[in-house]
N, C-alpha and C positions, 0 to 999 in steps of 0.2 A: 465399111464401117471404120471410123477413126476414133481413137481415144486421145484427148488433148488435156494436158494439165495446165492450169493457170497458177504460176508460182512466183514468189519473190520472198526472200527471207525477211524483208522489212514489212511491218504492219502498216495498214492505212493507205496502201497504194491503189486500192480498188480491185483487188482480185475477185471479190464477190460480185461487184458491179459488172465486171467484164463477163463473168460466168453467166449471170442472169441475163445480161443483154444479148450475149451470143445465143443462148438457149431460146430467147424470145424470137429472134430473127430466124433461126433455124426452124422453129415451130411454124412461123409464118410461111416458110418455104416448104411446109409439109414434110419436114424431116423429123424422125422420131429421136428424141434426145433423152438421155439419162444423165442427170446431174448427180455427182458424188461429192458429198461434203466430208473433207478430211481434216477439218479444223474444229477443235474442241469447243470453240466459241459458238459454233453452230449458226453463224449469221446467214449462211446460204439456206440452211434448213428453216430458219425462222422466216425467210422470205416466202415460204410456201406452206408451212405447217404451224398450227397453233400449239403452244405448250410443249416445246420440244424436250424439255427436261422431264416430262412425264411419259416419254415414249418407252414402251416395253422393250423394244429392240432397236438397235442402231447399227451403223457400220462397224462399231467396236465389236459387237457380237459376231458379225460375219468374219472379222479378222482374227478373233481370238478363240472362238468356240466352234468354228465350222458351221455356224448357223446358215441355213440355206438363204442365199441372197434374195431370191425371188419373194420370200415372205417378209422381207424388210423394206423393199422398195414401195414407195407411195406414189400414187398418181396425184397430179396437181390439178388445179382448176383450169389449167391452160392446156389446150389440145396438143398432144404429142410431147409433153414434158412430164417426166417422172423424176423422182429424187430418192437417193439413198442417203438418209439423214444421219446427222451426228449431234452429239451433245457433250457435256462435260465428262462423260464416261471415257471419252477418247483420250483424256489426259493421262490415263493409266497405261496407254498402249506401249510406250517404251519400257516401262517397268515390267509389265506382264510378259513381254516377248524378248526381254533382254538376252536370255540365254539360248534363243532359238534363231540360228543364223538363217535358216530357210524362211523365216517369217517375212522377210522382205518381199517374198513372192506371193504372199497371201492375197493381196488385192488383185493381182494379175490373174491368179487362179479363180477367184470368185467371179471376176468380170467375164472370164471365159465362158462361164455357165449361162450368161444372159446377153452377151454382146451381139448375138444374131438377131436379137429383138429390137436393136436400135441402129440408127444411122450414125449417130455421134454419141460419145460419152465424154462429158466435160467434168474434170476433177478440180475442185477448188481446194488448194493446198493451204496449210497453216503458215504463219509468218516466221518460219524457221526452217532449218535443214535437218529436221528430225526424221525418225523412222517413218512417220506418216508421209512426209514429202518424198522420201526415198521409195516407198511403196508405190506412190503415185507415178513417179518418173519411170520406174521399172515396168509399170503397166501401160505406159503411154507410147503413142507413135510420135507425138509432137508436144512442144512446150511453148507457151506464150508467157512472156514476162512483162507485167505492167510496171511502169516506172514513172516517177515524177521528175521534173526538170530541176533537180537539186544536186548539190555536191555529192551527197551520199550515193545517188543513183549512178553517177559516173564511176565512183570507187567500188561500190558494192556489187555492181554488175559482174565484175571480174571474179569475185568470190563465188557467185552463183554459177557462172560459166565453168569454173574449175570443178564444182560439185557435179554438174551435169556430165562433164567429161569422164569423171570417175565412174558414174553410173553407166555411161555408154561402154566404157572399157571393160567393166567387171560384170555387168548384169543385163544391159539392154542396148546392144549395138545399133538397133534400128531407131533409137530416139533421135529426133531432129529438133533443133531449136528453130521454131517457126519465126520468131522475132520478138523484139521489144515493142511494146505499145505505150506511147506517151499518154498519161492520164492526168486529170486535174490540172490541165495546162492553162496558165494565164499569160497569153501572148503579149499583153500590154506591160508586163513586168520585164524590165531589161535583163535582170539576173536570170529569169527563167528562159528568156529568148536566147541568152548566151549559152546556158547549159543545153538547150535544145540543139543548138548548132554543134556544141562539143560532142554530144551523144551521136549525132548524125555523122560527124567526121570520124568518130571512133568506130562506129558500126555502120558503114555506108550501105551495106546490103542487108542489115538485120533490123532496121527500124521500120515499122509499118508506116505507110504514108498517112493513114488515118490517125488523127489526134483527137482526144476527148478533152474538151474544155472543162474548166471548173464551173459547171452550171448548176444552179439550184434545181433544175428539172430532174436531174438524176437522183437527187436526194428526195424529192417529192415522189418520184416513182417508187423508190425503195420504201418510203413510208406507206405508200398505197399498196405495197407488196405486189407490184406488177412490173414485168419487163417494160422498158421505156417505149417499145414499139406498140405495146398494148395500152399503156397509160396515155401517151401522146403520139398516136400513130402518124400524124402528119408533120411532126416537128423536125427541126434540123438535128436534134439530138438522136431521134430514132433513125433518121437517114444516115447519121454518122455510123451507127452500129450496122446498118445494112451495108454500107461501103466497107466497113471493117471485115464483116463476115465474107464478103466477096474476095477481099485480099487473102484472108485465111484459107478459103477454099482453093485459091489459086496456088497455094504453097503446100497443102497437105498431099 
């Protein structure tokens, strides 16, 4: 069983798309997957659950009130995929736990109670380096960082790496950066092609070979609330996720 966080402190880079896409392919491979939404926006949760803001209990209750995690996990319409949902209540997490140093281990402890039920746990992190992201990294075996071929990605990746190193040194020495995955890539744009080359030169062993193009099919799948391999099973977009998961499995 492996726990993998999908993180980047920049919003809009496709963390949720990567999380859903990976879960879909792993499900197709008959692997049992738990998705954990650690973003107060709840985009991952909305991909599988109606009316998330009306949920009686979410991951926030698990992290703050010792609510039993098993009673908060929802099965989805997709075989082998379950989800621990989030909504706006998670915005209070830092304030609620500000004085509790050990709270950073709460997610790890909660997942320990159910991890034997799954082959993979995938955590979708918020677009910041908050307590929620720290909790996720402390609980994880590996980290995947979606990035776009833009100037910020080249500069911002160093900040995230420094944060990861602090977590490894102080709380989770087993945490491994599995790699950066290039997302929303437009190869016909010279500036993006240049940043792609710059990223691969800066991180020659840390960039996944699989790249996700900026295709409308991913947006359509999200609108249909289906992983891409269920929405368009024979498409090149679905095959890209299948190849990506193969790469991830070779690294974990």
